[in-house]
C-alpha positions in Angstrom: -0.2 -0.2 0.0 0.8 3.7 -0.9 2.1 6.0 2.0 1.6 9.5 1.7 4.4 11.6 3.3 3.1 15.0 5.2 4.8 17.1 3.1 4.2 15.8 0.1 0.1 15.9 1.3 0.9 19.7 1.9 2.5 20.2 -1.6 0.1 18.7 -3.5 -2.2 20.9 -1.4 -0.5 23.8 -2.0 0.0 23.3 -6.1 -3.7 22.5 -6.7 -5.0 26.1 -5.2 -2.1 28.2 -6.5 -0.9 29.2 -3.3 2.9 30.9 -2.4 4.0 28.0 0.1 6.3 30.7 1.7 2.6 31.6 3.2 1.2 27.8 4.1 0.1 27.7 7.9 -0.6 24.5 9.2 -3.7 25.9 10.3 -4.6 26.6 6.9 -8.4 26.3 5.5 -10.8 26.6 2.9 -10.7 30.3 4.1 -6.9 30.4 3.4 -7.4 29.7 0.4 -9.0 31.9 -2.8 -9.1 28.9 -5.1 -10.4 26.3 -2.2 -14.0 26.4 -3.6 -16.0 23.6 -4.0 -13.7 22.8 -8.0 -10.2 22.9 -5.5 -11.8 21.1 -3.3 -12.4 18.2 -6.2 -9.0 18.8 -7.3 -7.4 17.5 -3.6 -9.6 14.5 -3.9 -8.8 13.9 -7.6 -5.0 13.9 -7.1 -4.8 12.3 -3.4 -6.8 9.3 -5.2 -4.5 9.2 -8.1 -1.0 9.5 -5.4 -2.7 6.5 -3.1 -3.7 4.2 -5.7 -6.9 5.0 -5.6 -8.0 4.3 -1.2 -8.8 8.5 -0.9 -12.4 7.9 -3.6 -13.8 5.1 -0.7 -13.2 7.7 2.7 -16.4 9.5 3.0 -14.9 12.1 5.9 -12.4 13.8 3.0 -15.0 15.3 1.2 -15.9 17.7 4.4 -12.7 17.6 5.3 -11.9 21.9 5.3 -8.6 22.4 6.6 -5.5 20.7 5.6 -5.5 19.3 9.4 -8.5 17.3 8.9 -7.5 16.2 5.7 -3.9 14.8 7.7 -5.9 13.2 10.2 -8.0 11.6 8.7 -5.5 9.9 6.4 -3.4 9.3 9.4 -6.1 7.8 10.7 -6.7 5.6 7.9 -3.1 4.3 7.7 -2.1 6.4 4.8 0.0 9.6 6.4 3.5 8.8 6.8 
């Protein structure tokens, strides 16, 4: 099973939302990113699913995760994040 590193998760979100890495904070939420709307969230979920070999699409909680911290917690709980 493929695991994602925390740094890779953060980089994935920053890249998908066109956000400057130097402005990123661990408490970032959808309110922190101009591009974190429904389309932005879908792009994050699609990229996560690709990186995790199809495992993300079966995790319903990810659809409602509106902070980086929540996404991280869910992935750790599911043992998909190092």
